[in-house]
N, C-alpha and C positions, 0 to 999 in steps of 0.2 A: 553356534559356531559362525565365525566372522572371516571375510577375506579382506586383505588389503594389498594394493599394488603401489609400489613406489619407483622412483628413479633408478635406473641401472647405469653404472659408469664402468669403463673398462678397467679392469684390475685383478684375488686370493681369498679365502674365507677369513674375514677379520670384522670384529665389533669394537668401537672404540668410545671411550669417555675420559674422565679425569682422575688423577689421584692414584697412582699405582702404589704409592707408599701405604695408603691405607690398606689396600689388598694384600700387600706382602706383609706388613707387620700386624694387621688386624685379624686376617683370616688363617694364614699359615703359622702353624707353632713350629719356630725355629729354634736351633740349639747351636751354640758356639762350638766349634771344634778346631784343632790344629792338624793341618794335613802337610805332608811332604811326598814327593815322588817316591814311591816304593811299592811294598806289597800289602794287599788287604789280607787280613788273617782270618781264617775260617776256623772256628772252635770244632772240637769233637762234636758230632752230631749227638744230641740229647733224645734218647728213645725211651719214653716212659713205658712201663709194663702195660698200660691201658690207655684208651683213648682219653684225650683231654676234655672231650666233649660230653654233654649230657643230652640225650635225645628228649625232645619235647613230647607231650602226649598229643600234640598236634602234628600230623604227618609232614615230613620234610624239614622240620625245624631242628637245629642243633644249638645248644648254648655253650659257650666256652668261658671259664673264669679268666678275666683280662690278666690277673696277676700271674697266672700259670704260663702265660705266653710271653707278655712283655712287662715284667714286674716294675721296670723303671719308667714306664709310660711311653706312649708313642706319639709321633708328629704326623705320619702319614700311613695310608694303607693301600697297596697296589697289588696287582697280580701279575705273574710271569707267564710264559708260553707253556710251561708244564702244568698250569692249573694250581701252582702253589701261590699263597697269599704271602706277602711280604710287609712287615712293619718297620717303620723307621722309629729307632728306640733312642731316647735321651739317656746319656750316661754322664756322670760327673766330669770325666776328663776327655771323652771322645765321643763319637757318634757310631752307632752300629745298626745292622739290619738283622731282623730275624725272619727267616723263611718258614712257612708252615704248610704241611700237606693237607691239613683239614682233619687229620686223624691223631697221630701221635708224634710225628717226627719233626723236630725242631733243629735248624741250623742257625748259628750266629755268625755274622760276618762284621768283623770290626774295622773301621777306618781310624787308625791311629798314627801318630807321629809327632815330631817336634820340629821347630825351626821354620815352619812355613807360615804364611800370612793367615791370621784368624779368619774363619769362614763361617757362613750360616748356610746350612742346607735348605733349599727351598722346594725342591721336588726331584723325583726320580722315577725312572721307567726301565724297560728292558728292550734289547733288540732281539732278532730271531734266533740268535745264538745264546740268548739269556745273559749276555753281558749286562752289567748294572751300569745305567747312564745317570749321572747325578748332576744337578744343577745347584750352583752356590751363588749367595747374594754379592760377593765381592771377588771371587777368584775363578770365574769361569765354569768349565765342564770338566767333570771327572769320569773316566770309563774304566770299569774294573771287570776283569773276567774271573775274579775269586782268588787269583794268586798274583796278578800284576795290576797295577794302577797307573793310569796316564791322565795327566792333568793338562787341560788346553786353556790358556788365557792370554792376554795381551803380551806378556813377558816371553812367552816361550812358543807362540804360534802365530798364525794369522787370523786368530779369532779377536774381532774387535768388539768384544763384548765381554766385560768382566761380570757385570750384574745380570744374573739369570733368575727370573722368577718362575719360568715353567720349561719343561723339557719333553720332548715327544720323539718318537721314531715313525716314520712313514712306511708304507708297504714296500718300498724300494730300498729300505734300510738306512735312508738319509737320516741323520739327527738333526733336530730342529730345537733351537734355543731361543726363548724370548724373553725380553727385559725391557727396561725403560729407555734403552739407547737403540732398540731395534730389534729385527728378527734374524737370526743367523741359521744357516744350512751348512751341515758338514757331510760330504760324500765319502768319507773314509780317507780322502787325501787332503782336500783343503776346505777352508771355510769361506762362505759368502755371506755378506751382510746386506739385508734389505732394510732401508730406513724410510723409503717413501713408495707409495703406488705410483704407476705411470702419470696420474693427474696431479701428483704432488701431496696427497693425503699422507701425513706422517704414519710410519708404522712403529709407534712407541707405546710404553706402558702395556706390554703383552701381558695377558693374564691367563690365557688358556690357549692350547694348540691341539686341534682334533684332526688326526689323518683319517681319510676314508680307505676303502679296499681298492680304489683305483689309483692310489698314489696322490691324490689331491690333499691339500692341506686346508683346513678350516682354522683361522686364528681369531681370537677375540682380544679386544683391547679396549682401554679407557683413554679417551681424548676428548677433544670439543665436541664430537659428534658421534652417534651411534652408527655403526656400519660393520658389516661382515664381508670379507673378500675371499675369493677362491682362486687358488694358484694350481694349475696343472703341470707345472714344470717349465712351461713356455708362456702362458698367456694368464693375465690376470683379469678378474672380473669383480668389481665392488658393487655392493647393493646397500644404499643408505637407508636406514630405518628412520621413519618419521618420529618426531618426539611424542606424537599421539599415541604411539604403540608402547605400552608399559612393559618393558623387559628387563630382566636381570641376567647377567652372564655368570652369576655364581653357579648355577645349575645348567649345564648344557651337555648335549650328546649329539652324535650322528647315527642316523639309521642305516639299514642295509642298502639304501638307495643314495646315500650321501645327502640326505636332507638334513638340515640343522634344526635342532629342538632347543627351544629357550623356555624359560619360566617367566611368569610375570604376575605376581600376586598369587592367587589361587587358580591361575590358569597356565596353560602351556601353548606354545605357539610352534607351528612348523613352518620353516622356511624353505620354499622350493624357488630358488632364483629370486625373482622380484615379487612373488606371490606369498603372502602370509596367511596362514589359516590359524584361527584362535579357537581353542577348545576350553571352555569354561569347566571346572571341576563341579559336578552335579551332586557330590556326596552331602548328604544333610549334616549340617554342623561344621562344615569346613569352608564356609563363606569368607572367613578371615584367615585361611591357611597360608603359610608361606612355605614354599618348596625350596629346601637348602641344598639338595643334591639330586642327580639324575643318573640313571644308567638305562641302557637299552639292550634287551637280550636278543637271542638270534632270530626269534619269531617276531621282532619289531614291537614287543610289548614295551611300553614306557614305565619304568619304576622311578618313584620319587620319594626321596626322604623328607619327611615332614615333622612338624611339631607335634602332631598328634598320631604318628604312626607311619607305616609304610604304605604308600598308595601306588595302585597299578591302574594303567589306562591301556587298553587294547585296541584303541582307535575309535571305539563306539562306547564302551562300557568302562566305568569307574569303580574301583573296589579299594577299600582301605582294610589294612591288617593292624590290629591293636591287641591289647591285652585279652580282649574277650573272644577272639577267634584265631589267635596265632601264638607262637612261642616266644614273642617278644616280651622280656622281662621289663622293659621300660619303653614307653613311647614318645619320649621328649627328644626332640632334634635328632632325628634318625640320619645318619650319614651312610651312603650305600655305594657299593661297587659291584661288579658282577665278573666272574671268571669265565674261561673259554668253555666250561661245561654248563654254563648257565646257572651256576650257583650264585645266589646273592650274598654278599657279605656286608655285615652292618655293625657300626657301634651302637649300643643301646644301654645307656647308663654305664655301669662298670663292667659290662658283659660284651663279648663279641659273639655275633650271631650269624649263622649260615642258614640259608633257606633255598630249597630247591622246589620250585612251583610244580605242582601236579596238574595245573589247568592250563597247559599250553594251548 
């Protein structure tokens, strides 16, 4: 375990480097759709006679056939405030979302229409009322309540940001949209665009927005320097990360105290203001591991998606779940998210896997 201290400058939680287009087009799986102002259509709920999942012989693990839930393939996996998992689904002529309660109930929400500018869906999330908030690559932000859809962009609102790569909602229900042109905040009435920190560092090429429970926002970005910046609604604080600290912004999360966690090779790092604590993975055989996703549960356990399985770090001890000790059908390149009930959801090969940890 190592500690680093670096320079602090006044300013929001943000990390910056270069080449947003590689992040947008290389990592996100995007699908072209046509949109117009109108209504989102909800299909009749599909309620199978039995659960879609199969219980593993290992306690807490449930495996779902990918094709039974999202037969057309998915681009994203997110969870709402009711504990449902949502999948962004590719369709030949439009884009739809499938919500899944983890047992048997499926609902499909379709965004269709003609006559509007071609779009690429880049990200989606939910507010406290479970409105669906969607970011697009070239036409701004879409808000849908299941029956009505509202689109915000340069042409019809004060949003000065058409290209949105990431979207988030903070604890005060402000919507945050980030992209190559800056960071925009929507308070329900008007949009505010942030393009620079007070000391002039550009807020561009935004790739991740992480709200904490206190209403602060942590934003990561790629530009000429690495940094993260924290914004509490009034004041900005920016922390520049030395080039000697090898970090990746692909896998990042905030713990219950608002500390930022990032990955770097086979290590993870906790950032508490200007102090960085590094934790090297001690699992035998994972010296060359690369963590590609991260989630933190309500007990502040760190969960990492890896190329050799699912990794857990409780602050002291490391543990890996693979085919030898879990219900994972495949251990290659696990992508993990977590719902409000501390269930972990993963892509694993051509399966969707749910895991509820018994060792809190």
